[in-house]
N, C-alpha and C positions, 0 to 999 in steps of 0.2 A: 504493500499500499504506499502511495505517495505520502510524504511527511510535510506538513505545513506549519508555519508560524503565523498566527494572527497578530500582526504588529500593532494593532490598535483596537481594543475591545473593552467597553465599559461594563465589565461583569458585575460591578457593584450597583448598577442602575436599578431603581425601584421597579422597573418593568419586569425584571427577572424574579425578584422577590425570593420566596422559598423554593422556587423551581430551579434556581441557579445551579446547584450541584448536578442536577439531572441534565440540564442544558450543557454544562461543561463536559460531563461524561459522554454525552451524545457527540459533541464535537471531537473528543478524543477517539471515539470509535470510528470516526470518519477521517482520522489522520491528522487532526489539529493537535500537535504535540505540545505547543506552548502558546499562551496568550499573553500579550503585554497589556496591563491594566493601568491606564494613566489616571492620576488624580486630576481634579478640576479646581480644587480650593483647599484651604487648610482643614476644613471640616472633615474631608474624606482621606486625608493622608494616612491615618491609622487604619482605615477600612481597607484601602487597596493593598497596603503592606500585609495585613493579616490574611486577606483573601488570596494574595499570591502565595503566601506560605502554605495555607491550608490546601489549595488546589494545585500546588506544584508549578505555579506560573511565575511571571515576572511583573514588575510594576515600575511606574515612573511618578515623580513628584513634581507638581507645578501648579500654577494658577492660570486657569483657562481665560482667554480674553473676554468671554461672556460673563465671567465672574468678577471681573476687575471693578465693576460699578460699586460693589459692596466691600471690596477689599481695602485694607489699610496698609500703611507702611509697615506695621508690626507683622503683617502676613509675610512679607518678604524676609523679615528677620526670622520668622518661624520656619520658613523654607530653608534658609541658610543653616539654621540650627539642626533641622531634620537631616539635611544632606551631610552634615558633619557627624551627627550621631550614628547614622546608618551607612557611613561610607564603606564599611567592610561587608555589608549585606550583598551577597552575590545576586539576589533577586532584584536589587535596585539597579536598573539598566539605563535610565535616562532621566533628564529633566523634562517634564511635560505633563499635561498638555499645555503648551504655551504658544503665543503667537498673536496675530492680529485678525480682526474680523470687521470688514467694511460692508457686510451684507445686512446684518441686523441693525435696524434703526435705533437711535437713541443712546448709543454707546459713546462714551467720551474718548475720542481718538487720542488725545494727548495722554490721558491716564493709561489707556491701553499700551501706548508706545513706551511709556515709562516702565510699566510692569514687564513688558516683553524685553526691553533692553536690559533691565536689571537682572532678569532671570537668565538671559544669555551670559551676562557676566558671572552669575553664580555657577552656571554650567562649566564655564572656563575655570573658575576657582576650584571646583570639585572634580574637574577632569571627566565630565560626563557628556554623552551625546544628548541630542535634543529631539523631542517630538513636537513638531510645529504645525499649528493651525494656520492655514493660509487662504482663508475664504475671501476672495476678491482683494487680495493684499500681497500678492507675490512680490511685486517690485519693492514695496516698503519693507517686507520681511527681509529680502535680500540686502537692502541698505543697512539694516540693523546688524545682520550677520557679518557683513563686511566691516562695519565699524567696531565690532567686538571680536573679530577673528584673532587678533594678537599675532599675526604672522603664521598661524597654523591652520590647516584645513579643518573644516567642521566634520563631525560624524552625526548622523541622525536621519530623520525622515520628514519630508514635506507631506504631511498627512492629508489624505483625500484630495490629491492634486487634481486641479481642473483648470490649469492655465494654458498659455500658448506654448507652441514648440520652442520658441525663443526663451521663454521663462523656464521651461523644463530644462533646457540645456544650461541655463544660468544656475539653476539649483544643483544640477549634476556637477558643474564646474566648481562650485563652492564646497562640494563634498557630500551633498545630501542624496539619499535614495528617495524615490517617489512612490507614495502609497496609492494602490489601486484597490477599489472595493466594489460595492454593489452598483454604483453609478455607471460603471463600464458595461453592465449587462443590458442597458437600454439601447435599442437600435438608433434612437434619435440622438444619442450622445456622440455625434459624428466625430468631433474634434478629439474627445477623450479616447474613443476607440482607435482612432488613427494614431494617437500617441502610444497607446498600449501595444499596438501592432508594430510600430517602427522605432521606438526608442531603444537604445542598447539594452539588451537583456540584463546586463549587470547593474542597471539603474532602477529596476523594479522590485518592490516588495508587495506582499498581499496583506490585506486588512479587511475587517468588516465594519468597524465603528459601531458594532452592535451595542444597543438595540436599534440604532439609527441607520441611515443610508441603506434602505432595503433594496435588494436586487429586484428585478422586474417581476419575478414570479411571486413576490410577497407584496410589493407595493400595489396599492389601488388608489385611484383618484377619489376625491370627495364625492364625485358623481356616482362612482361605482360602489360606494359604501352606503349602508343604511343609515338613517338619521342617528347621530350620536355614537356610531360605531368607531372605535379608535383605529388608527393605522396599524397594519400588521407589524409584528415585532421581528426584527432581524436577530440572528444569533450566530455564535462563531461556527457552529456546524454547517453554515452555508458557504464557508470559505472555499472548500474544494470545488463546489459547483461554480462559484464565481471564477475560480482559477481556470476551470475548464473553458469558460468563455474567453479569457485572456489567451490561453493556449491555442484555441481555435483561431483567434484573430491573428496570432503570430505564425500559425501553421506549424506548431511543434506539439510534441506529446506532453501529456500532463505530468509525467514523471520528470521530464526535462525541465519544465517550468517550476515544479515543486523543488527540485534540487537547486536550481539557480536562485529562486527567490529566498530559499532558506539560507543559502550562502550569503546572499545580499543582506539579509536581516542580521546575520553574524557580523558583517562588516559595519553595518550602521550602529549596532549595539553589541559590542564584542562579548559582553558577559552572557549573552544568550547561548553561546556555543557550549559552555560548560554546563549550563542549566539543562540544555537538551540531552546531554550525555547522562545527567542525573535522572531525568524524567523517563528515559527509555526503559521500558520494562516495569515501571512502577505505576499502578493504576491511580487515577485521580479519585479523591474522596467523593462519595456519592451520598 
């Protein structure tokens, strides 16, 4: 069976609730050997760390751009302290989810930028890769990455990438891998599917962003849903099927794609490689 790493999966989301262990076990049965669980704010730092420990997965610590509205300077101090305290934890693989979001209305762009820039500096201080939210913000994200590079290439992932070919190449040039998930399964996503088909194979990693970014076989428009019915829930077990779409777009076999994207995830977040060796042959908690 092909082995996959879900490089971005919010297993602590309330949409999973008590079902989460069963959902994670189902993903493992389908070949998803590791999930990276990113924090979004100080309140869930401990949650993602414990969840990664119990489920045999990995985690990242950071403050999401959508959470910066309520964040305080003390939250950045708390992140710095957590990164110091847990520096030896092999399951802590990145600083994230951090970044910029220029899609959601009402966010303070200056505050977002301050939190993102400072968290990049913390990633450098603690020598950790980054998991970056880049919704309608690729160029600004790249500007901050260049300003904080300190003469060294970055490691990490541009999560849920959906920019231009030029922006994709700029992210690759600065050291990032590009995350592809459920959005690439939609036939109308012409630009994204073209990138998935033509970018260098060593630049791609797979992700679900579960429970969000549903693939087309889960997603239904509001018109297709009955009144009050919620949107379908994505889960990490959908990753192999999403990967099949990418493999077909590239004209390669699923085993080749799985091997390549797993290797790419190791490059983006080096601690994952030893974690995968630990997880092989050991069942997840159910």
